[in-house]
Structure formats: C-alpha cells, structure tokens
C-alpha positions as CSV (number, residue, x, y, z in Angstrom):
1,M,-43.8,21.5,-100.0
2,K,-42.9,23.0,-96.6
3,I,-42.8,20.6,-93.6
4,G,-42.4,22.0,-90.1
5,L,-40.0,20.5,-87.7
6,L,-40.7,21.6,-84.1
7,T,-37.6,20.8,-82.1
8,R,-35.5,22.1,-79.3
9,N,-32.4,21.7,-81.4
10,E,-32.5,21.2,-85.2
11,N,-28.9,20.0,-85.1
12,A,-29.6,17.2,-82.6
13,W,-29.1,13.8,-84.2
14,C,-32.7,12.7,-84.7
15,S,-33.8,16.2,-85.9
16,A,-30.8,16.4,-88.3
17,Q,-31.7,13.0,-89.8
18,I,-35.3,14.1,-90.3
19,K,-34.1,17.3,-92.0
20,T,-31.9,15.4,-94.4
21,A,-34.7,13.0,-95.2
22,L,-37.1,15.8,-96.0
23,K,-34.6,17.4,-98.3
24,Q,-34.1,14.1,-100.1
25,R,-37.8,14.0,-100.8
26,D,-37.7,17.6,-102.2
27,A,-39.5,19.0,-99.1
28,T,-38.3,22.1,-97.4
29,P,-37.8,21.7,-93.6
30,V,-39.0,24.7,-91.5
31,C,-37.3,24.4,-88.1
32,F,-38.4,26.3,-85.0
33,R,-38.8,25.8,-81.2
34,F,-41.8,26.2,-79.0
35,S,-40.3,29.4,-77.7
36,D,-40.5,30.8,-81.2
37,L,-44.3,30.4,-81.3
38,V,-46.5,33.6,-81.4
39,A,-50.2,33.0,-81.2
40,K,-52.8,35.6,-82.0
41,I,-56.6,35.9,-81.4
42,S,-58.9,38.1,-83.6
43,F,-56.1,39.1,-85.9
44,K,-53.6,37.3,-88.1
45,P,-51.5,35.3,-88.4
46,E,-53.2,33.0,-85.9
47,V,-49.9,31.1,-85.1
48,A,-46.5,32.1,-86.4
49,A,-42.8,31.3,-85.7
50,K,-39.8,33.2,-87.0
51,S,-42.2,35.4,-89.1
52,I,-43.6,32.3,-90.8
53,N,-47.3,31.9,-90.9
54,L,-47.5,28.2,-89.9
55,I,-51.1,27.7,-90.9
56,K,-50.7,29.2,-94.4
57,E,-47.3,27.9,-95.2
58,L,-47.0,24.4,-93.7
59,R,-48.4,21.2,-95.2
60,A,-47.5,19.2,-92.1
61,L,-45.7,19.5,-88.9
62,I,-43.4,16.9,-87.2
63,V,-43.1,17.4,-83.4
64,R,-40.0,16.3,-81.6
65,P,-39.9,16.1,-77.8
66,I,-41.9,18.9,-76.1
67,G,-39.2,19.1,-73.4
68,R,-39.4,20.6,-69.9
69,G,-41.6,23.4,-69.0
70,S,-43.9,24.9,-66.4
71,L,-47.6,23.9,-66.4
72,E,-48.5,27.1,-68.2
73,E,-45.8,26.5,-70.9
74,C,-46.9,22.9,-71.5
75,L,-50.6,23.9,-71.7
76,F,-49.8,26.7,-74.1
77,R,-47.7,24.4,-76.3
78,L,-50.4,21.9,-76.7
79,D,-53.1,24.5,-77.1
80,A,-51.1,26.0,-79.9
81,L,-50.7,22.6,-81.6
82,H,-54.5,22.0,-81.3
83,R,-55.1,25.5,-82.9
84,I,-52.8,24.7,-85.8
85,E,-54.4,21.3,-86.3
86,R,-57.9,22.8,-86.3
87,F,-56.8,25.0,-89.2
88,G,-56.0,21.9,-91.3
89,V,-52.3,21.4,-90.8
90,L,-51.4,17.7,-90.3
91,I,-49.4,17.2,-87.1
92,F,-47.3,14.1,-86.3
93,N,-48.2,13.1,-83.7
94,P,-51.5,14.8,-83.3
95,P,-51.6,16.9,-80.0
96,S,-54.4,14.6,-78.6
97,A,-52.0,11.6,-79.0
98,I,-49.2,13.5,-77.4
99,E,-51.4,14.4,-74.4
100,K,-52.4,10.7,-74.0
101,A,-48.9,9.3,-74.3
102,V,-47.2,11.8,-72.0
103,D,-49.6,11.0,-69.1
104,K,-48.6,7.5,-68.0
105,Y,-51.9,6.9,-66.1
106,Y,-54.1,8.1,-69.0
107,A,-52.1,6.0,-71.5
108,L,-52.3,2.8,-69.5
109,T,-56.1,3.2,-68.9
110,L,-56.6,3.5,-72.7
111,L,-54.4,0.5,-73.4
112,E,-56.2,-1.7,-70.9
113,E,-59.6,-0.6,-72.2
114,H,-58.5,-1.6,-75.7
115,G,-57.5,-5.1,-74.5
116,I,-53.8,-4.5,-74.4
117,P,-52.0,-6.3,-71.5
118,V,-50.3,-3.8,-69.1
119,P,-48.6,-4.1,-65.7
120,R,-50.8,-3.8,-62.6
121,T,-50.6,-0.2,-61.6
122,V,-52.0,2.0,-58.8
123,V,-52.2,5.8,-58.8
124,T,-53.3,7.8,-55.8
125,E,-52.6,11.0,-53.9
126,N,-53.0,9.1,-50.5
127,A,-49.9,7.4,-49.0
128,D,-52.0,5.2,-46.7
129,E,-53.9,3.9,-49.7
130,A,-50.7,3.2,-51.6
131,L,-49.3,1.3,-48.6
132,K,-52.5,-0.8,-48.5
133,V,-51.9,-2.1,-52.1
134,F,-48.2,-2.4,-51.7
135,P,-48.5,-6.1,-50.7
136,E,-51.0,-6.8,-53.4
137,L,-48.4,-5.7,-55.9
138,G,-46.0,-8.3,-54.5
139,G,-44.2,-6.0,-52.2
140,D,-41.9,-5.1,-55.0
141,V,-42.8,-2.0,-57.1
142,I,-41.5,0.6,-59.4
143,V,-42.3,4.2,-58.3
144,K,-42.5,6.5,-61.3
145,P,-43.4,10.2,-62.0
146,I,-46.7,10.3,-63.8
147,F,-45.0,12.6,-66.4
148,G,-41.4,11.8,-67.4
149,S,-39.1,9.9,-69.7
150,R,-35.7,8.2,-70.0
151,G,-36.1,6.5,-66.7
152,I,-35.5,9.7,-64.7
153,G,-37.1,9.7,-61.3
154,M,-37.9,6.0,-61.3
155,T,-37.0,3.9,-58.3
156,R,-37.6,0.3,-57.2
157,V,-38.9,-0.3,-53.7
158,S,-39.2,-3.7,-52.1
159,D,-39.2,-2.9,-48.4
160,S,-42.4,-1.8,-46.7
161,E,-40.6,0.7,-44.4
162,I,-38.9,2.4,-47.3
163,A,-42.2,2.3,-49.2
164,A,-43.8,4.2,-46.3
165,R,-41.1,6.8,-46.4
166,V,-41.2,7.3,-50.1
167,F,-45.0,7.4,-50.4
168,R,-45.4,9.8,-47.5
169,T,-42.7,12.1,-48.9
170,L,-44.5,12.2,-52.2
171,E,-47.8,12.9,-50.5
172,Y,-46.2,15.7,-48.4
173,Y,-44.8,17.5,-51.5
174,R,-48.2,17.0,-53.2
175,H,-47.0,14.6,-55.9
176,V,-49.3,11.9,-57.3
177,I,-48.1,8.4,-56.2
178,Y,-47.7,6.2,-59.2
179,I,-46.6,2.6,-58.4
180,Q,-46.4,-0.3,-60.7
181,E,-45.7,-4.0,-60.0
182,F,-42.2,-5.0,-60.7
183,V,-42.3,-7.4,-63.7
184,P,-39.3,-9.8,-63.7
185,H,-37.8,-9.3,-67.2
186,G,-34.2,-10.0,-66.6
187,T,-32.2,-6.9,-67.8
188,R,-33.9,-6.4,-71.1
189,D,-37.0,-5.1,-72.7
190,I,-38.3,-4.5,-76.3
191,R,-38.5,-1.2,-78.0
192,A,-40.6,-1.4,-81.2
193,F,-40.9,1.6,-83.6
194,V,-44.3,2.0,-85.2
195,V,-44.9,4.2,-88.3
196,G,-48.5,4.1,-89.5
197,D,-49.7,0.5,-89.4
198,H,-46.3,-1.2,-89.3
199,V,-43.4,-1.9,-87.0
200,I,-40.5,-0.7,-89.1
201,A,-37.8,-1.8,-86.6
202,A,-37.4,-3.3,-83.2
203,M,-34.6,-4.0,-80.7
204,Y,-33.9,-5.5,-77.4
205,R,-32.5,-2.9,-74.9
206,I,-30.1,-4.8,-72.7
207,A,-28.8,-3.3,-69.5
208,E,-26.9,-4.2,-66.4
209,N,-29.9,-3.7,-64.2
210,W,-33.7,-3.4,-64.5
211,K,-33.5,0.1,-66.0
212,T,-33.3,-0.5,-69.8
213,N,-33.2,3.0,-71.2
214,I,-30.6,3.6,-73.9
215,S,-29.9,7.0,-72.4
216,R,-28.9,5.3,-69.2
217,G,-26.4,3.0,-70.8
218,A,-28.5,0.0,-72.1
219,K,-27.2,-1.6,-75.3
220,P,-29.3,-1.9,-78.4
221,V,-29.5,-5.3,-80.0
222,P,-31.5,-6.2,-83.2
223,H,-34.7,-8.1,-82.7
224,K,-37.4,-9.4,-85.1
225,L,-40.9,-9.4,-83.7
226,E,-43.2,-12.4,-84.1
227,D,-46.5,-11.6,-85.8
228,D,-48.5,-11.7,-82.6
229,M,-46.1,-9.3,-80.9
230,E,-46.1,-7.0,-83.9
231,S,-50.0,-6.9,-83.8
232,L,-49.9,-6.2,-80.1
233,V,-47.5,-3.3,-80.6
234,V,-49.4,-1.7,-83.5
235,N,-52.7,-2.0,-81.7
236,A,-51.1,-0.3,-78.6
237,A,-50.0,2.6,-80.8
238,K,-53.5,2.8,-82.3
239,A,-55.1,2.9,-78.9
240,I,-53.3,6.1,-78.2
241,E,-53.8,7.3,-81.8
242,C,-50.1,7.6,-82.4
243,E,-49.0,7.4,-86.0
244,I,-45.3,7.4,-85.0
245,A,-44.6,5.7,-81.7
246,G,-42.0,4.0,-79.6
247,V,-43.7,1.1,-77.8
248,D,-41.9,-0.5,-74.8
249,V,-42.8,-4.1,-74.0
250,L,-41.8,-6.2,-71.0
251,E,-41.5,-10.0,-71.5
252,G,-42.9,-11.1,-68.1
253,P,-43.4,-14.6,-66.8
254,N,-47.0,-14.5,-67.8
255,G,-46.5,-13.0,-71.2
256,P,-45.7,-9.6,-72.8
257,L,-46.9,-6.4,-71.2
258,V,-46.9,-3.0,-72.8
259,N,-45.2,-0.7,-70.4
260,E,-45.2,2.7,-72.1
261,I,-45.9,4.5,-75.3
262,N,-43.6,7.3,-76.5
263,S,-45.2,9.7,-78.9
264,Q,-42.0,11.5,-79.7
265,P,-39.5,8.7,-79.7
266,G,-35.8,9.1,-80.4
267,F,-34.3,6.5,-82.7
268,R,-30.5,6.9,-82.6
269,G,-29.9,3.7,-80.7
270,L,-32.4,1.8,-82.8
271,Q,-30.8,3.0,-86.0
272,L,-27.6,1.2,-85.0
273,T,-29.5,-2.2,-85.2
274,T,-31.1,-1.9,-88.6
275,K,-30.3,-1.0,-92.2
276,I,-33.8,0.6,-92.5
277,D,-33.5,4.4,-92.7
278,I,-35.9,5.3,-89.9
279,A,-36.0,9.0,-90.6
280,Q,-36.8,8.3,-94.2
281,K,-39.7,6.0,-93.2
282,I,-41.1,8.8,-90.9
283,V,-40.8,11.4,-93.6
284,D,-42.3,9.2,-96.3
285,H,-45.3,8.6,-94.0
286,V,-45.7,12.3,-93.4
287,I,-45.4,13.4,-97.0
288,N,-47.7,10.7,-98.3
289,K,-50.4,11.7,-95.9
290,A,-49.8,15.4,-96.7
291,R,-50.2,14.8,-100.4
292,R,-53.5,12.9,-99.9
C-alpha cells in the first residue's frame, strides 16, 4: 500500500516520524512537495508528482503544513487536493477541513455555531468600527493575522491610542482587522491532539508570557484531560471536520474556551510528554480507513 506524504521537508522531525511509522505498518511512503505537483485537464495523469500518478497509485495522502505561498499558490494547492479527493483518494485532513481551520474567522464561526465556547472576537476592514468595539472587549485585545500560525504576527494591545495606530495601519495596508478579547489564562494553555474520535495526548504549554507556542519557547508539560474537556475538544475538531487536529484551549475565568484548531499540527513538543507514539496513532488511523 502506497501512502502519500505531502511535506515541505520529508526529513523534518514530524515527517520523518510518520515515514518510519508507515514503514513499520508495511506501507510505502511516497514523499513529495506542493512544488512537485503537476495537474492536467483533458489528458492524464490528472495529478502527478515526481512522475507518480497520485490518483492511480495512492491509497491515501497525509498533508503536512501547506506553508507560505502567494494567493495563487495557495488556491492551486487546495484545488489540486480537492481534485485528488474527488477521484477517491483519502486525504488527511480533507482539503475542506484545511480551508476551514486555516481561516481563523471561518473556524471560530463554525465552532460557535456548533455550541463550542470561543473568545469574543471582532473582524472588520474598518478601523473606526474596530475602535468602537475595543472598549466592549475590555480595552485589552489580541490582534492577529486572519491567516497564520506559531504566534507570528500576534500582538497584545491595551491602550486606546496604540489601538488606533495599529487598526489604522492595518486598514491603510488593506489588511483585515482581527481582534480578540484577551482571556486571562496565566502563562499556559492546553494543546490536545485529536485523532479520529479520541484525544490521544494532551499537554500544558507553559510560557513566560501570554504567548504559549512551543515554537516561541513555551515548555510542554503532560496533562490528562477530564471527560468534559475531552468531549469539548473532540467536538471542536468534528465541527471543522478534522480527523487529525491540534486543538488549543484557554482556561479562562469563566471556563474553557477553544481558541484555535490546527489541521496540520506538529507534535514534537507533545511527544516529549507522552509514551504514546503519536505518529503511529496517525498512521494507524490513516491505514485503517484506507483499508475500509
């Protein structure tokens, strides 16, 4: 059985772990990058990479982070994944789930509509409108890029004059203004890793400030979720239709809030906190579904 691994670097830690797990399950990993894709219309093969007919030869495809790209590049990458999926290749996560998760506004709307508690958030192109709601959000907000990860581009603003400067600058450069109430959570949050219908591992990410990304220096600490929290996390992943997801939860003063869903989560930090082989759990899920 050939399983595709779409990754920027097949020797990166997470991708290497998945490759090893595939081989241990007698599956053949087929590694390629988005830049290797060649898509054809009205002649075959419809989608290929490195002379491999992805539609004919792959039973399933695991997608690692899509990475940076122009608008055209990102659209083409997702279009190609949709095309591959329509021809019957299982993709983890499905391109529709990747689209939902990568768009912070879209993801939070879906979570809220499914009854998942999320932070109060405002999204607008208008700086004046953003300034009107600044006090409603407590005068203390996190400004985020609507697309982005690893905490890059996030800043905390708790001064109205600075807020005016930031919002007007974003408007001037034609960025969407995405602001979220600051939720007091100490210097930690929860990252739970969902595979299928279960949380296979979870951790606290403990930092020296409010940014709790492992890539920015936060420390991973083992954490066992209570049943209610596990149900919340699994339901959040299902709302986005992610079969493999990293779900971030803030423990606020009024209860837990799901902050973000990552449809292509890294797990190097989390693996330090658990004896469970995370890559093996991912691969087992993929192969079991491919065989069915």
